[in-house]
LOVEX-373468 format. One record per residue: x, y, z of N, C-alpha, C in turn; residue number from 1; residue in one letter. Coordinates in steps of 0.05 Angstrom, whole numbers, plus 5000, padded with zeros to 4 digits. Example, Ala and Ser with C-alpha at 12.3 -4.5 7.8 and 13.67 -1.06 7.14 Angstrom:
<nodes>
{node {5264,4886,5156},{5246,4910,5156},{5264,4934,5156},1,'a'}
{node {5257,4955,5142},{5273,4979,5143},{5258,5001,5157},2,'s'}
</nodes>
This chain:
<nodes>
{node {1451,1165,3202},{1452,1147,3187},{1473,1149,3178},1,'m'}
{node {1485,1120,3176},{1516,1120,3160},{1510,1123,3127},2,'a'}
{node {1512,1127,3107},{1510,1128,3088},{1538,1117,3074},3,'i'}
{node {1517,1085,3063},{1532,1057,3048},{1550,1082,3026},4,'g'}
{node {1558,1049,3027},{1590,1051,2999},{1569,1045,2972},5,'k'}
{node {1563,1043,2963},{1547,1030,2934},{1533,1072,2936},6,'e'}
{node {1521,1081,2955},{1506,1097,2954},{1528,1136,2943},7,'t'}
{node {1545,1133,2968},{1564,1141,2954},{1574,1140,2918},8,'i'}
{node {1580,1120,2915},{1588,1108,2881},{1572,1125,2873},9,'e'}
{node {1546,1116,2882},{1531,1130,2853},{1526,1163,2845},10,'n'}
{node {1530,1181,2886},{1529,1203,2881},{1546,1211,2859},11,'l'}
{node {1565,1197,2867},{1595,1203,2847},{1592,1215,2819},12,'l'}
{node {1588,1180,2811},{1573,1181,2782},{1557,1204,2787},13,'k'}
{node {1542,1213,2786},{1526,1225,2785},{1527,1261,2778},14,'l'}
{node {1547,1254,2802},{1557,1289,2808},{1587,1285,2778},15,'s'}
{node {1586,1275,2772},{1609,1265,2747},{1605,1248,2718},16,'n'}
{node {1581,1259,2709},{1582,1234,2683},{1590,1247,2658},17,'p'}
{node {1585,1209,2662},{1616,1219,2630},{1590,1241,2603},18,'k'}
{node {1575,1229,2608},{1551,1253,2574},{1528,1252,2588},19,'w'}
{node {1529,1292,2590},{1496,1297,2592},{1473,1307,2568},20,'k'}
{node {1460,1291,2563},{1440,1301,2558},{1411,1318,2559},21,'t'}
{node {1410,1337,2557},{1372,1357,2568},{1352,1356,2550},22,'g'}
{node {1353,1323,2523},{1332,1312,2508},{1322,1291,2517},23,'i'}
{node {1342,1271,2512},{1310,1244,2525},{1326,1229,2550},24,'t'}
{node {1303,1220,2565},{1322,1204,2588},{1317,1182,2575},25,'r'}
{node {1329,1163,2581},{1317,1134,2579},{1330,1120,2609},26,'v'}
{node {1291,1096,2618},{1300,1091,2635},{1286,1058,2640},27,'e'}
{node {1304,1029,2651},{1280,1027,2653},{1259,1007,2643},28,'p'}
{node {1246,1015,2624},{1213,1007,2620},{1207,1045,2615},29,'n'}
{node {1216,1057,2610},{1210,1091,2619},{1218,1116,2600},30,'r'}
{node {1225,1118,2572},{1231,1141,2564},{1206,1160,2566},31,'l'}
{node {1226,1193,2564},{1231,1204,2567},{1242,1238,2552},32,'t'}
{node {1220,1248,2538},{1232,1266,2523},{1233,1292,2515},33,'t'}
{node {1247,1315,2525},{1230,1339,2540},{1204,1347,2559},34,'r'}
{node {1218,1324,2566},{1206,1322,2597},{1175,1315,2589},35,'g'}
{node {1165,1300,2565},{1147,1287,2559},{1142,1256,2559},36,'y'}
{node {1135,1250,2561},{1132,1204,2563},{1131,1211,2528},37,'l'}
{node {1151,1190,2520},{1144,1172,2498},{1109,1173,2490},38,'q'}
{node {1119,1156,2505},{1076,1127,2498},{1066,1156,2501},39,'e'}
{node {1056,1175,2505},{1042,1198,2506},{1042,1219,2482},40,'d'}
{node {1060,1216,2481},{1071,1233,2450},{1055,1212,2419},41,'l'}
{node {1064,1199,2420},{1063,1170,2399},{1018,1178,2401},42,'i'}
{node {1013,1181,2384},{0986,1190,2366},{0981,1218,2376},43,'g'}
{node {0997,1223,2398},{0978,1245,2400},{1002,1275,2394},44,'n'}
{node {1022,1278,2387},{1043,1296,2375},{1035,1285,2333},45,'a'}
{node {1043,1312,2321},{1035,1305,2300},{1074,1301,2290},46,'s'}
{node {1079,1302,2276},{1118,1293,2274},{1122,1331,2271},47,'f'}
{node {1119,1341,2257},{1126,1366,2259},{1135,1380,2290},48,'p'}
{node {1100,1384,2305},{1113,1382,2332},{1129,1368,2352},49,'e'}
{node {1137,1345,2343},{1158,1324,2354},{1193,1341,2338},50,'m'}
{node {1183,1344,2314},{1218,1357,2299},{1226,1373,2321},51,'v'}
{node {1201,1405,2316},{1199,1420,2334},{1207,1409,2372},52,'y'}
{node {1200,1402,2387},{1201,1405,2410},{1231,1386,2412},53,'l'}
{node {1244,1362,2392},{1261,1366,2386},{1298,1381,2394},54,'l'}
{node {1288,1398,2369},{1293,1411,2370},{1305,1450,2388},55,'i'}
{node {1273,1444,2388},{1271,1472,2410},{1269,1473,2441},56,'k'}
{node {1269,1440,2453},{1257,1436,2472},{1228,1448,2477},57,'g'}
{node {1202,1447,2469},{1186,1473,2478},{1172,1447,2468},58,'e'}
{node {1147,1446,2464},{1118,1444,2442},{1117,1471,2428},59,'m'}
{node {1113,1472,2407},{1105,1497,2397},{1074,1504,2386},60,'p'}
{node {1060,1524,2388},{1029,1527,2390},{1012,1511,2363},61,'s'}
{node {0997,1512,2357},{0986,1502,2347},{1001,1513,2301},62,'r'}
{node {1002,1544,2303},{1005,1560,2288},{1039,1549,2282},63,'n'}
{node {1052,1538,2307},{1079,1538,2292},{1074,1521,2280},64,'e'}
{node {1062,1486,2292},{1069,1467,2287},{1061,1468,2252},65,'a'}
{node {1036,1478,2257},{1033,1478,2217},{1042,1487,2203},66,'k'}
{node {1071,1511,2207},{1075,1523,2175},{1100,1508,2187},67,'m'}
{node {1112,1508,2196},{1136,1486,2210},{1121,1459,2190},68,'l'}
{node {1115,1448,2193},{1106,1425,2178},{1089,1435,2144},69,'e'}
{node {1094,1455,2131},{1088,1482,2115},{1137,1483,2107},70,'a'}
{node {1130,1486,2119},{1171,1499,2113},{1179,1469,2104},71,'v'}
{node {1160,1437,2126},{1181,1423,2115},{1170,1404,2091},72,'l'}
{node {1149,1405,2078},{1129,1398,2060},{1153,1409,2027},73,'v'}
{node {1147,1436,2035},{1159,1458,2018},{1196,1450,2015},74,'s'}
{node {1198,1440,2023},{1237,1418,2021},{1237,1396,2012},75,'f'}
{node {1203,1384,1999},{1215,1355,1987},{1221,1340,1985},76,'c'}
{node {1211,1362,1961},{1234,1347,1931},{1233,1368,1902},77,'d'}
{node {1251,1364,1891},{1257,1385,1859},{1268,1355,1849},78,'h'}
{node {1259,1341,1834},{1259,1334,1815},{1298,1303,1816},79,'g'}
{node {1294,1299,1797},{1328,1292,1790},{1344,1308,1787},80,'v'}
{node {1335,1341,1784},{1362,1365,1781},{1373,1359,1803},81,'t'}
{node {1364,1360,1831},{1406,1362,1847},{1418,1340,1852},82,'p'}
{node {1453,1348,1842},{1468,1336,1848},{1468,1320,1882},83,'p'}
{node {1445,1306,1900},{1443,1295,1912},{1419,1277,1907},84,'s'}
{node {1411,1275,1888},{1390,1262,1879},{1399,1249,1864},85,'t'}
{node {1419,1264,1843},{1430,1245,1830},{1455,1231,1838},86,'q'}
{node {1459,1227,1856},{1488,1217,1875},{1474,1190,1884},87,'v'}
{node {1454,1196,1906},{1432,1177,1915},{1426,1149,1882},88,'a'}
{node {1415,1173,1875},{1401,1145,1854},{1427,1131,1834},89,'r'}
{node {1448,1151,1833},{1468,1135,1821},{1490,1113,1834},90,'i'}
{node {1484,1115,1865},{1489,1088,1889},{1465,1072,1877},91,'m'}
{node {1438,1079,1883},{1426,1066,1871},{1431,1039,1856},92,'a'}
{node {1432,1051,1835},{1438,1035,1806},{1475,1011,1816},93,'s'}
{node {1492,1025,1818},{1496,0994,1843},{1497,0979,1849},94,'t'}
{node {1473,0987,1866},{1453,0956,1873},{1469,0967,1911},95,'g'}
{node {1480,0991,1917},{1476,1003,1948},{1465,0993,1951},96,'s'}
{node {1456,0986,1991},{1432,0977,2003},{1421,1014,2015},97,'p'}
{node {1396,1014,2018},{1391,1045,2024},{1391,1060,2034},98,'m'}
{node {1407,1040,2060},{1423,1074,2074},{1451,1074,2065},99,'q'}
{node {1454,1065,2049},{1489,1068,2037},{1474,1101,2020},100,'s'}
{node {1449,1090,2001},{1438,1109,1979},{1430,1144,1989},101,'c'}
{node {1424,1136,2019},{1409,1164,2029},{1429,1169,2044},102,'v'}
{node {1453,1166,2047},{1480,1180,2053},{1495,1186,2038},103,'s'}
{node {1496,1169,2031},{1508,1180,1992},{1500,1213,1979},104,'g'}
{node {1467,1209,1989},{1459,1233,1974},{1462,1255,1994},105,'g'}
{node {1467,1253,2025},{1469,1270,2046},{1487,1290,2048},106,'l'}
{node {1512,1276,2030},{1536,1270,2022},{1546,1295,2021},107,'l'}
{node {1523,1281,1995},{1529,1318,1965},{1520,1337,1979},108,'a'}
{node {1511,1349,2004},{1491,1371,1996},{1525,1382,2009},109,'f'}
{node {1535,1403,2003},{1554,1421,2016},{1540,1457,1996},110,'g'}
{node {1550,1474,1998},{1558,1492,2002},{1533,1498,1964},111,'k'}
{node {1546,1499,1956},{1536,1493,1929},{1500,1486,1932},112,'h'}
{node {1498,1470,1935},{1472,1463,1945},{1468,1449,1970},113,'h'}
{node {1439,1459,1978},{1421,1444,2009},{1441,1473,2027},114,'a'}
{node {1456,1489,2025},{1474,1502,2036},{1454,1535,2053},115,'g'}
{node {1449,1544,2033},{1439,1567,2025},{1420,1570,2040},116,'a'}
{node {1406,1540,2059},{1382,1555,2085},{1395,1568,2101},117,'i'}
{node {1428,1558,2097},{1426,1559,2133},{1461,1586,2132},118,'e'}
{node {1461,1597,2098},{1463,1623,2101},{1437,1644,2112},119,'k'}
{node {1424,1638,2085},{1409,1657,2090},{1407,1665,2117},120,'a'}
{node {1394,1640,2134},{1378,1645,2161},{1414,1669,2173},121,'m'}
{node {1439,1659,2166},{1465,1677,2189},{1452,1695,2181},122,'r'}
{node {1448,1722,2144},{1444,1732,2146},{1422,1757,2153},123,'n'}
{node {1401,1741,2157},{1384,1744,2162},{1393,1765,2195},124,'f'}
{node {1387,1740,2219},{1401,1741,2244},{1417,1760,2248},125,'q'}
{node {1442,1767,2235},{1461,1784,2248},{1447,1796,2228},126,'e'}
{node {1430,1808,2203},{1413,1826,2202},{1420,1850,2214},127,'g'}
{node {1394,1831,2221},{1375,1838,2256},{1385,1848,2266},128,'v'}
{node {1410,1837,2273},{1426,1854,2294},{1433,1882,2293},129,'k'}
{node {1446,1905,2271},{1448,1914,2268},{1428,1929,2256},130,'l'}
{node {1397,1925,2249},{1374,1954,2257},{1371,1965,2283},131,'c'}
{node {1365,1994,2265},{1349,2005,2302},{1347,2015,2299},132,'d'}
{node {1314,1999,2292},{1282,2003,2277},{1284,2004,2252},133,'g'}
{node {1304,2011,2233},{1290,2006,2214},{1318,1994,2191},134,'d'}
{node {1298,1976,2181},{1317,1945,2173},{1318,1956,2128},135,'i'}
{node {1310,1980,2129},{1315,1989,2093},{1348,1990,2090},136,'e'}
{node {1361,2011,2106},{1397,2006,2112},{1401,1989,2113},137,'p'}
{node {1400,1969,2129},{1406,1940,2120},{1418,1930,2102},138,'v'}
{node {1380,1921,2098},{1375,1911,2072},{1397,1916,2044},139,'a'}
{node {1399,1940,2044},{1417,1956,2024},{1438,1960,2016},140,'r'}
{node {1453,1940,2054},{1480,1935,2063},{1482,1911,2058},141,'k'}
{node {1460,1900,2053},{1473,1873,2047},{1468,1869,2021},142,'i'}
{node {1459,1877,2003},{1459,1880,1981},{1481,1890,1959},143,'v'}
{node {1492,1912,1967},{1510,1932,1955},{1535,1924,1965},144,'a'}
{node {1543,1897,1997},{1569,1897,1998},{1558,1868,1970},145,'e'}
{node {1545,1841,1974},{1541,1833,1957},{1547,1840,1934},146,'s'}
{node {1541,1856,1915},{1526,1857,1888},{1563,1871,1882},147,'l'}
{node {1580,1880,1907},{1605,1889,1900},{1632,1874,1893},148,'e'}
{node {1629,1849,1914},{1634,1827,1920},{1638,1815,1887},149,'r'}
{node {1611,1806,1877},{1604,1788,1859},{1589,1774,1872},150,'g'}
{node {1574,1757,1888},{1565,1738,1904},{1536,1745,1898},151,'e'}
{node {1528,1731,1894},{1505,1717,1909},{1501,1728,1929},152,'k'}
{node {1468,1744,1933},{1454,1732,1961},{1438,1710,1968},153,'i'}
{node {1457,1693,1998},{1432,1671,1997},{1403,1665,1995},154,'p'}
{node {1390,1655,1991},{1361,1661,1993},{1349,1667,1964},155,'g'}
{node {1358,1683,1938},{1356,1708,1932},{1350,1690,1901},156,'f'}
{node {1341,1677,1884},{1336,1682,1856},{1336,1639,1863},157,'g'}
{node {1337,1644,1832},{1348,1614,1831},{1349,1602,1806},158,'h'}
{node {1379,1579,1793},{1376,1574,1777},{1351,1553,1756},159,'r'}
{node {1329,1552,1766},{1314,1534,1736},{1287,1566,1747},160,'y'}
{node {1290,1578,1762},{1267,1596,1762},{1262,1618,1769},161,'h'}
{node {1256,1638,1747},{1251,1653,1754},{1231,1672,1767},162,'d'}
{node {1223,1657,1778},{1205,1664,1806},{1195,1632,1834},163,'e'}
{node {1209,1625,1836},{1205,1600,1859},{1178,1597,1860},164,'d'}
{node {1155,1593,1861},{1121,1591,1869},{1132,1589,1896},165,'p'}
{node {1130,1569,1910},{1144,1571,1932},{1134,1586,1947},166,'r'}
{node {1158,1601,1947},{1167,1621,1966},{1141,1649,1969},167,'a'}
{node {1132,1654,1951},{1101,1675,1957},{1089,1661,1964},168,'p'}
{node {1082,1633,1964},{1064,1627,1983},{1072,1606,2011},169,'k'}
{node {1095,1609,2011},{1107,1603,2046},{1097,1640,2057},170,'l'}
{node {1108,1651,2053},{1096,1680,2073},{1066,1681,2063},171,'i'}
{node {1058,1678,2044},{1028,1677,2047},{1017,1662,2072},172,'d'}
{node {1029,1643,2075},{1022,1613,2101},{1035,1624,2126},173,'i'}
{node {1061,1638,2114},{1075,1655,2161},{1055,1670,2171},174,'a'}
{node {1037,1697,2144},{1006,1715,2159},{0999,1712,2159},175,'k'}
{node {0994,1681,2160},{0960,1676,2161},{0960,1663,2190},176,'k'}
{node {0986,1642,2201},{0994,1629,2220},{1013,1647,2238},177,'y'}
{node {1011,1665,2233},{1034,1702,2243},{1061,1699,2257},178,'d'}
{node {1064,1678,2233},{1093,1658,2232},{1111,1692,2230},179,'c'}
{node {1114,1715,2209},{1129,1726,2208},{1134,1754,2234},180,'t'}
{node {1163,1768,2220},{1174,1784,2227},{1194,1790,2224},181,'g'}
{node {1212,1810,2238},{1227,1821,2235},{1250,1820,2211},182,'i'}
{node {1252,1782,2212},{1272,1762,2196},{1255,1772,2168},183,'h'}
{node {1237,1759,2173},{1214,1762,2147},{1204,1785,2135},184,'t'}
{node {1212,1798,2147},{1218,1847,2138},{1237,1851,2119},185,'e'}
{node {1260,1833,2143},{1278,1840,2120},{1293,1834,2099},186,'l'}
{node {1288,1801,2095},{1274,1784,2067},{1268,1797,2037},187,'a'}
{node {1241,1813,2060},{1225,1815,2019},{1230,1836,2029},188,'l'}
{node {1248,1855,2049},{1270,1886,2037},{1285,1876,2012},189,'t'}
{node {1299,1859,2017},{1332,1860,2013},{1312,1845,1984},190,'i'}
{node {1286,1829,1974},{1286,1815,1952},{1271,1844,1940},191,'q'}
{node {1259,1863,1952},{1250,1890,1934},{1264,1910,1921},192,'s'}
{node {1291,1909,1935},{1318,1928,1927},{1322,1899,1902},193,'i'}
{node {1326,1890,1915},{1350,1858,1885},{1327,1857,1863},194,'l'}
{node {1300,1867,1865},{1285,1857,1846},{1278,1888,1831},195,'l'}
{node {1276,1903,1848},{1284,1933,1827},{1324,1946,1818},196,'e'}
{node {1340,1932,1834},{1345,1931,1811},{1367,1908,1790},197,'e'}
{node {1365,1885,1789},{1373,1865,1780},{1344,1846,1772},198,'k'}
{node {1321,1844,1776},{1294,1837,1770},{1304,1803,1780},199,'g'}
{node {1326,1797,1808},{1313,1784,1831},{1295,1775,1857},200,'i'}
{node {1289,1747,1854},{1261,1756,1881},{1288,1720,1892},201,'r'}
{node {1256,1735,1909},{1271,1705,1941},{1254,1687,1927},202,'m'}
{node {1274,1670,1933},{1275,1631,1936},{1258,1620,1964},203,'n'}
{node {1258,1599,1957},{1251,1580,1993},{1268,1576,2009},204,'i'}
{node {1290,1579,1997},{1306,1598,2018},{1316,1620,2041},205,'d'}
{node {1305,1627,2016},{1297,1657,2038},{1291,1660,2048},206,'g'}
{node {1259,1664,2032},{1219,1639,2057},{1222,1627,2072},207,'a'}
{node {1240,1619,2070},{1246,1601,2102},{1266,1598,2119},208,'n'}
{node {1284,1631,2106},{1312,1626,2118},{1289,1654,2129},209,'g'}
{node {1266,1668,2128},{1264,1684,2142},{1249,1678,2165},210,'g'}
{node {1227,1659,2155},{1207,1651,2187},{1213,1625,2209},211,'i'}
{node {1226,1613,2181},{1256,1600,2211},{1263,1623,2234},212,'l'}
{node {1284,1638,2226},{1288,1657,2236},{1264,1668,2256},213,'s'}
{node {1251,1670,2248},{1220,1687,2254},{1201,1669,2286},214,'d'}
{node {1222,1640,2270},{1204,1615,2301},{1226,1630,2331},215,'m'}
{node {1248,1625,2322},{1270,1625,2343},{1292,1595,2339},216,'g'}
{node {1296,1585,2313},{1311,1572,2304},{1341,1589,2295},217,'f'}
{node {1355,1577,2307},{1380,1582,2298},{1398,1578,2275},218,'d'}
{node {1410,1593,2258},{1426,1591,2249},{1435,1563,2231},219,'w'}
{node {1441,1550,2258},{1469,1528,2251},{1443,1502,2249},220,'t'}
{node {1418,1507,2261},{1401,1475,2249},{1386,1486,2222},221,'v'}
{node {1395,1502,2200},{1379,1508,2183},{1376,1489,2162},222,'g'}
{node {1402,1477,2156},{1414,1443,2131},{1406,1425,2139},223,'t'}
{node {1397,1425,2173},{1383,1394,2183},{1359,1412,2192},224,'g'}
{node {1345,1418,2183},{1310,1414,2177},{1295,1420,2147},225,'i'}
{node {1329,1434,2140},{1325,1415,2106},{1319,1388,2100},226,'f'}
{node {1349,1375,2109},{1347,1351,2102},{1327,1324,2122},227,'m'}
{node {1318,1337,2129},{1284,1336,2141},{1259,1331,2134},228,'i'}
{node {1263,1349,2113},{1241,1352,2100},{1251,1340,2066},229,'g'}
{node {1271,1335,2049},{1288,1329,2031},{1298,1291,2041},230,'r'}
{node {1296,1284,2067},{1299,1261,2060},{1277,1236,2052},231,'i'}
{node {1256,1236,2051},{1229,1218,2042},{1239,1221,2010},232,'p'}
{node {1242,1248,1999},{1239,1241,1963},{1263,1225,1954},233,'a'}
{node {1290,1237,1972},{1313,1219,1964},{1299,1190,1974},234,'i'}
{node {1292,1178,1991},{1288,1147,1987},{1255,1140,1971},235,'i'}
{node {1244,1161,1958},{1233,1152,1931},{1245,1152,1916},236,'a'}
{node {1280,1179,1899},{1282,1166,1885},{1302,1139,1881},237,'h'}
{node {1304,1119,1905},{1322,1113,1911},{1318,1083,1895},238,'i'}
{node {1279,1085,1918},{1269,1058,1907},{1255,1054,1873},239,'y'}
{node {1254,1095,1864},{1253,1086,1835},{1271,1073,1823},240,'e'}
{node {1290,1077,1818},{1323,1062,1817},{1331,1029,1801},241,'e'}
{node {1314,1032,1835},{1317,1005,1846},{1291,0996,1838},242,'k'}
{node {1272,0997,1818},{1252,0978,1816},{1245,0987,1792},243,'t'}
{node {1257,1014,1773},{1249,1021,1740},{1262,1026,1723},244,'r'}
{node {1291,1025,1734},{1310,1021,1718},{1326,0996,1727},245,'e'}
{node {1351,0986,1701},{1363,0978,1697},{1386,0970,1707},246,'t'}
{node {1390,0953,1730},{1419,0960,1745},{1447,0971,1729},247,'p'}
{node {1458,0982,1752},{1480,1009,1732},{1480,1002,1702},248,'f'}
{node {1463,1028,1714},{1445,1039,1677},{1464,1050,1672},249,'r'}
{node {1478,1055,1644},{1486,1061,1620},{1474,1104,1622},250,'k'}
{node {1486,1122,1619},{1486,1140,1641},{1483,1160,1624},251,'l'}
{node {1507,1144,1595},{1516,1167,1570},{1537,1157,1556},252,'f'}
{node {1542,1146,1527},{1556,1135,1518},{1592,1143,1523},253,'d'}
{node {1608,1127,1516},{1623,1133,1517},{1641,1156,1497},254,'i'}
{node {1626,1160,1470},{1639,1167,1459},{1627,1212,1473},255,'e'}
{node {1612,1211,1483},{1602,1231,1500},{1627,1243,1516},256,'e'}
{node {1643,1226,1517},{1667,1229,1538},{1688,1256,1525},257,'i'}
{node {1693,1266,1535},{1712,1291,1513},{1751,1285,1533},258,'y'}
{node {1776,1263,1522},{1791,1268,1542},{1800,1295,1525},259,'y'}
{node {1825,1307,1550},{1845,1336,1541},{1866,1330,1556},260,'d'}
{node {1867,1299,1568},{1903,1302,1576},{1918,1294,1552},261,'g'}
{node {1948,1287,1566},{1959,1275,1551},{1961,1262,1524},262,'e'}
{node {1989,1266,1508},{1976,1239,1486},{1998,1212,1497},263,'d'}
{node {1983,1188,1491},{2000,1180,1497},{2027,1171,1495},264,'e'}
{node {2042,1158,1523},{2074,1174,1540},{2088,1148,1534},265,'n'}
{node {2105,1132,1533},{2115,1108,1531},{2135,1110,1561},266,'r'}
{node {2135,1087,1572},{2163,1085,1575},{2186,1068,1562},267,'i'}
{node {2216,1070,1566},{2223,1066,1543},{2237,1049,1557},268,'i'}
{node {2250,1052,1586},{2267,1035,1593},{2265,1032,1632},269,'g'}
{node {2276,1019,1652},{2291,1028,1665},{2296,1056,1669},270,'p'}
{node {2286,1077,1693},{2307,1093,1706},{2322,1092,1715},271,'s'}
{node {2348,1108,1718},{2373,1109,1720},{2373,1116,1752},272,'n'}
{node {2369,1135,1759},{2353,1151,1783},{2355,1127,1797},273,'k'}
</nodes>
């Protein structure tokens, strides 16, 4: 049977698509995400399960879903102390719409804020590759090299907490749900060395960095997972700013601004140059 021109054109399109995705298939009146019909997922899959499914491509076990839920909750908020929250609230004070304020908050994430989770995961994942059955030498190498460079180790220490209360709780939950492994063991070993030498403990990024790595998440999605957990708080702060505070509120008096630039200069006349 002869193949029609239209069939040949469709086959050519399929063999040379302009865009490829293995996440969601969109067809008329039908949406399939990672092989699951979306109408079946609605009401049956929890939000952490959907996050896991979208990122990893498979449904998590019950324990994995509960663990990811705990991770996302642990990222929920840290008051008005983070720069991202301050940026979002300042933008809200000017009358910017919700989406702009949220975008501003997210854009404030950088290597000094919200980037530690990704760095910690990378440290652990690359460190584990160097392990030859014994974690302690690798942990000591990581600590020694960081101290020698005068750098902080991502995932350890906190500017507000001597002991981040979230970290030990996360480790306990991970043990309960059997979501710990060699990466978390490496994180705990680094903590033991730092605690002995510097009195420094693991923070939320160190705990989650080890746990997420043991759950099979690549380090490159670390900041993204943090964002999923923190966005609800940014929205809450924006809403609070818009409903509780006066617009364009004054954050400080002009007397509190110290100018240390040039003294007053005058333009004498037109330049001859």
